[in-house]
C-alpha positions in Angstrom: -29.5 -39.0 87.0 -29.9 -35.3 86.3 -31.8 -33.9 83.3 -31.8 -30.3 82.2 -34.6 -28.7 80.2 -33.1 -25.7 78.4 -34.2 -23.3 75.6 -35.2 -19.8 74.9 -38.2 -18.1 76.6 -41.4 -19.5 75.3 -40.1 -23.0 74.5 -42.2 -24.7 77.2 -39.6 -25.7 79.7 -41.7 -25.1 82.9 -44.7 -26.9 81.4 -42.6 -29.9 80.4 -41.0 -30.0 83.9 -44.4 -30.2 85.5 -45.6 -33.0 83.2 -42.5 -35.1 83.8 -43.3 -35.3 87.5 -46.1 -37.8 86.7 -44.5 -39.4 83.6 -43.8 -43.1 83.3 -40.1 -43.1 84.1 -37.8 -45.7 85.7 -37.5 -43.7 88.9 -39.6 -40.9 90.7 -38.9 -37.4 89.4 -38.0 -34.3 91.4 -37.9 -30.9 89.7 -35.5 -28.1 90.6 -35.8 -24.6 89.2 -32.4 -23.4 88.0 -33.3 -20.0 86.5 -33.0 -16.4 87.6 -36.7 -15.6 88.3 -36.8 -16.4 92.0 -40.6 -16.1 92.2 -40.6 -19.4 90.2 -38.4 -21.1 92.7 -39.3 -22.8 96.0 -35.6 -22.7 97.0 -34.1 -19.5 98.3 -31.8 -18.5 101.1 -33.2 -16.0 103.7 -30.6 -13.4 102.7 -31.6 -13.7 99.1 -35.3 -13.4 100.0 -34.5 -10.1 101.8 -32.5 -8.8 98.8 -35.4 -9.7 96.5 -37.9 -8.1 98.7 -35.9 -4.8 98.7 -35.7 -5.0 94.9 -39.4 -5.4 94.6 -40.0 -2.3 96.8 -37.9 -0.3 94.4 -40.0 -1.6 91.5 -37.4 -4.0 90.2 -37.9 -7.3 88.3 -38.4 -10.4 90.4 -35.0 -11.9 89.5 -31.5 -11.8 90.8 -29.0 -12.6 88.0 -25.5 -13.8 88.5 -24.2 -11.4 85.8 -25.6 -9.4 82.9 -26.6 -11.7 80.0 -26.6 -8.9 77.5 -29.2 -6.8 75.7 -32.2 -8.1 77.5 -35.3 -5.9 78.1 -34.8 -3.9 81.2 -31.0 -4.0 81.2 -29.6 -0.7 82.6 -27.7 1.4 80.2 -25.8 4.7 80.2 -22.8 6.1 82.0 -24.5 6.0 85.5 -25.3 2.4 85.2 -21.8 1.5 84.0 -20.3 3.4 86.9 -22.3 1.4 89.4 -21.9 -1.9 87.7 -18.7 -3.4 89.3 -19.8 -3.2 92.9 -23.3 -4.4 92.0 -22.1 -7.3 89.9 -19.7 -8.5 92.6 -22.5 -8.4 95.2 -24.9 -10.2 92.9 -22.3 -12.8 92.1 -21.6 -13.5 95.8 -25.3 -14.0 96.5 -26.1 -15.9 93.4 -23.1 -18.3 93.5 -24.4 -19.3 97.0 -27.8 -19.9 95.5 -26.3 -22.0 92.7 -24.5 -24.3 95.2 -27.6 -24.5 97.4 -29.4 -26.1 94.5 -26.6 -28.6 94.1 -26.9 -29.7 97.7 -30.7 -30.3 97.2 -29.9 -32.2 94.0 -27.4 -34.4 95.9 -30.1 -35.2 98.5 -32.6 -36.2 95.8 -30.0 -38.3 93.9 -29.1 -40.1 97.1 -32.7 -41.3 97.3 -32.5 -42.7 93.8 -34.6 -40.0 92.1 -34.3 -38.5 88.6 -33.7 -34.8 89.0 -35.2 -32.6 86.3 -33.9 -29.0 86.1 -36.2 -26.3 84.7 -33.4 -24.3 83.0 -29.7 -24.7 84.1 -27.1 -22.2 85.0 -24.4 -23.8 82.8 -26.7 -23.5 79.8 -28.0 -20.1 80.5 -24.6 -18.5 81.3 -22.2 -20.5 79.2 -21.9 -18.0 76.3 -22.1 -14.9 78.5 -19.5 -15.9 81.1 -17.8 -19.3 80.7 -17.1 -19.1 76.9 -16.0 -15.5 77.2 -13.5 -16.4 80.0 -12.3 -19.4 78.0 -11.6 -17.1 75.0 -9.7 -14.6 77.2 -12.3 -11.9 76.7 -11.1 -9.0 78.9 -14.1 -6.8 78.5 -16.2 -9.0 80.8 -16.2 -7.7 84.4 -14.7 -9.4 87.5 -18.0 -11.0 88.5 -18.5 -12.4 85.0 -15.0 -13.8 84.9 -15.4 -15.4 88.4 -18.7 -16.9 87.4 -17.4 -18.1 84.1 -14.5 -19.9 85.9 -16.8 -21.5 88.3 -19.1 -22.8 85.6 -16.2 -24.1 83.5 -14.3 -25.8 86.2 -16.4 -26.6 89.2 -20.2 -26.5 88.7 -21.7 -29.9 87.9 -23.2 -30.4 84.4 -26.4 -32.4 83.8 -26.1 -36.0 82.6 -28.7 -35.3 79.9 -29.7 -31.9 78.4 -33.0 -31.6 76.5 -33.0 -28.5 74.4 -36.5 -27.3 73.5 -36.2 -25.6 70.1 -38.5 -23.5 68.0 -38.1 -20.6 65.6 -37.7 -17.2 67.3 -41.0 -16.0 65.8 -42.9 -18.9 67.4 -41.2 -18.2 70.7 -42.0 -14.5 70.5 -45.7 -15.3 69.8 -45.8 -17.4 72.9 -43.9 -15.1 75.2 -43.3 -11.6 73.8 -41.0 -10.4 76.6 -37.8 -10.1 74.4 -37.2 -9.2 70.8 -37.2 -11.8 68.0 -33.5 -11.1 67.4 -32.6 -11.7 71.1 -34.6 -15.0 71.1 -32.9 -16.1 67.9 -29.5 -15.4 69.4 -30.4 -17.4 72.6 -31.7 -20.2 70.5 -28.4 -20.5 68.6 -26.5 -20.5 71.9 -28.5 -23.3 73.4 -28.1 -25.4 70.2 -24.3 -24.9 70.4 -24.2 -26.6 73.8 -23.5 -30.0 72.3 -19.7 -29.5 72.9 -20.3 -28.4 76.5 -22.6 -30.9 78.1 -22.2 -34.7 78.2 -25.3 -35.4 76.1 -27.6 -33.0 74.2 -30.9 -34.0 72.6 -32.9 -31.4 70.6 -36.7 -31.6 70.9 -38.9 -29.8 68.3 -41.0 -27.5 70.6 -43.3 -26.4 67.8 -45.3 -29.6 68.2 -48.1 -30.1 70.8 -46.7 -30.5 74.3 -47.9 -34.1 74.4 -45.6 -35.0 71.5 -42.7 -33.2 73.2 -43.4 -35.0 76.5 -43.4 -38.4 74.8 -40.0 -37.8 73.1 -38.6 -36.4 76.4 -39.7 -39.5 78.3 -38.1 -41.7 75.6 -34.8 -39.8 75.8 -34.7 -39.9 79.6 -35.6 -43.6 79.7 -32.9 -44.4 77.1 -30.3 -42.5 79.0 -31.2 -44.2 82.2 -31.0 -47.6 80.6 -27.6 -46.7 79.0 -26.2 -45.5 82.3 -27.3 -48.6 84.2 -26.0 -51.1 81.5 
């Protein structure tokens, strides 16, 4: 069974993923990072590592995104950035789509051993509104890389069996992790809550509470889903 932990920055996804490794669940838990910050991942192709190292030398962020998510801090703007965007986005998409499928190979190996795989973030959740939903609506302003990525997410990329959305007001998220604006965090929060029509099962967890309470509810939700799938 696969479980995705999603939510805006500051919701506590990585903390909860670590705690679930030792939680009382029907099967052992393996965690897989499914976000863009590659420094938080133990999975990376050698070619991606080289690209990331080159980016660090230029003073860039420690991430390699599939496509532009929008008005995030550090997003290049201006005519020069727009002129360079198509080639850069296609190159990023080629590399990142390979990284996305690498993680699915690892997931298949863990699943074959009967383990519950917990995703810290998930590409479908993170990029659905930026790429997949835009493609579904026929939004022509998205670039070629975004359209290709959106098609892949809509039609081919596996979705988690259970998605746990860690939700908290944007002001709370900003106080925990002030790397993006309150407005941006609120927009992302609404996008994650709208995933109920995208993923097989979405459960919203109140992330304002202490992490112990969030963990207990997450364990109950995972155990119930496991029982239902085995019935």
